[in-house]
N, C-alpha and C positions, 0 to 999 in steps of 0.2 A: 485939289486934283485938275489941272488944268489939259485940256483937250488943244491940239494946235497942227498945223499942217506947215511945215517949214524946210525949207532947202538946209544942206549939211553945212553950208557956210554960216548962215544963222546958230546953229547947234555949237559950231567951233566957237562961235562969240560968245555964247553964254556959259560955255567951258571956260575960255578964257577970263571971263569976270570972275567965275568960281576960283581961278587961279591966283588973281589978284585981290583976295580976301586979307591978306596978310598972315595968313597961318594955314595948317594943312587942312585942305579939304577932298573927301573923296566922292567922286561921282561914280554911281551905278548905271549900267546900261544894260535893259532886261528885254524879253521880247521873246516869241516863240522862236524854235528853230529855225533860220534861214532867214531872220528879219531884218538882218543887215549889221549885227550887234559890233561882231568883230569888225567889218568894213568903218564902223562911224568911232569906234574907238582909237582904232589907229590911225585915221585921221586927224582927231583931234591934237593925240598925242605928237603925230608928225607936223601937223602945223603950229603948235605951240613949242615946240623942241623940246631937246631933252632935261634944258636946266629947267623948265618950267613944267613937265607932266610926264606920268610913267604909266604905263600898260601893264595891269597886272591881272590877267583873265581868271575867273572860276575854274575855268578848266584844267588849271592845272591840279585839280584837288579830285581830278578822276579817283575812284580808287584803280590798282594795277589789276591786269588781265589774270595774274593768277589769284589774286583775291577775289574777283568776280566769278571766275571757274569753281573756287573752291564753295564759294555762297550760293552757286547757279545761278547767277544774274549777267554772264555773259552775254545771253543773248538779247538782254534789256540796257545794254550798256547807253547811258546818258541820261535814264531815267534817274528820279530824285534821288532813290536809296542808292545810285551806284556811287555816290559823290563823298568826301571825308567834309561834313557840313561843319563840323566842330573845328576841323584844321583851318577851315576857311575863315570863320569868323575869328579865331583865334590871330588869325595873321591878320585881317582888319584891325581888330581891335589894337594892336600891335601897332600898326601902321597910324591909327589915329592918334596913336600918343607916343609918336616917337623920339625919342632920346635925341639930343645935339650931340652929332659924332656917331651915332650909331648908325651903321649900313643895316638893312634888312634885305633878305634873300629871300623871295618868292620862287614858286615852281612856275615851270610852264607846260603844257600839253602838246606833244611832238607828233604831228598827225601822222606822218610819216610811221610812227611806231606803234600808234594809237598806245600810247603811255605817257606819263607825266613824268619829268623831268625835274628834281630836285635841286633848288639852291641856283637856280639860273636865270633870274631877274633881281638885279640889284637896285634897293630903292634908296636913296640917299635922304637924310633928313631934309637937307634942305631944298627938295624938289615940291612945290605948292600943291600939285593936284596928282593924287592919283586918279586913274580911269582902271573900274573893273568893270567886267562885263562878262555874263552868264543868262542861263535859265533861270534860276530859281533864289534870285535875290527876293523877291517878295515873299517866298513861301513863307508860312505861320508854323509849320511842324519842327522838329529838333531845332538845332541851333540856328538854323535859317533866320530868326528875330534876332538875334545877337548881332548877325553880319546886317541885316537891314538896318539896325540901332546905328551902325556905324558909320553911314553914308549921309552925307552932307544934302546930295540931293539925289532920288533915283530916277530915271528916265524909262518908260515903256515905249517901244518902238512897234508899231501897227505896220501890217503888208496885206496887199490881198494875197489869198490863201494859194491862186495858181501860180505866181509869182515866187512865193514862198516855196512849194513842190519843184518847182523847176531849177531854183538855186539848189536846194537839196540833193538833188536827185544828180546835178551836174557836181556838186561836192563828191559824194559817193564815189561815183564814176572816177572822178580824178584822183581819189585815193584808194582806186584797186577793186570796186566792186565792179560786176556786170552789171550792165542799164536793170536787167530784171531784176538782179538782188538791189541795187538801190534803189529801184521803184517801190520793193516790196518794204524795205526799211521807213522809207523817208513816209510812205502812207499808211505805216504800221506803228512800228516803235514809237518814230518823230510825231508823228501825228497824236497819239498818246499822250505823249509829255507837252505838245502844243497846247492840248486841251487843258489842261491843268495850269499851264503857265499862264492863259488866256484868263482863266477865271481870278487870277491875280492881279490883275491890270488897275484894279481902283486901288490899290496901295500904293503906287505910286505917285511920285511929285506930278509929274508932266507926262502925258499922252500923247504922242507925236507920231504921224505920218509924215514921212521924207517924201520932199518932192525933187527933182531932178534938179542938180545946181546950172 
């Protein structure tokens, strides 16, 4: 495991090297809620271009709200038990050994609906780099180790807690929560998840603190 402080541009260059290996690579980006996983994943895919990289977020494997309500888990949505870990692991296994000519369709998570949308991200077999980001890529329970085994590399993003909290509160407000409810969620459910996620960082290939470009 390597610890480093890098600019996003440097991380894009590392991802480009993975895309140039001559075979399918899967890059995992993980870290606590609000660490900047989506932002980094989106930048990598944008700069490499659609012919070289595609983003397949773990959040597409959120259980539907109806399932969470049935199981009494709606109030902890985002916790590790509210994801289809076996479905996510199976998708990564399929992407790792994707057959020539086969297009795999992955789900994404629609934050405006707070629901996963199936079959919405096409992954072509000739795209050399799949970037996947999410909270629990390094978890050791359930099917998560199967997912970790599919990753060519996994990066853990570190971030100062006050900045992470402010990002989370702003995100929750942007998607409809009152500031009071957003703060309660960020410091409650999100923070409980963050403690679990940060305890997994030793399983990453690289622990990164991002400097501003």
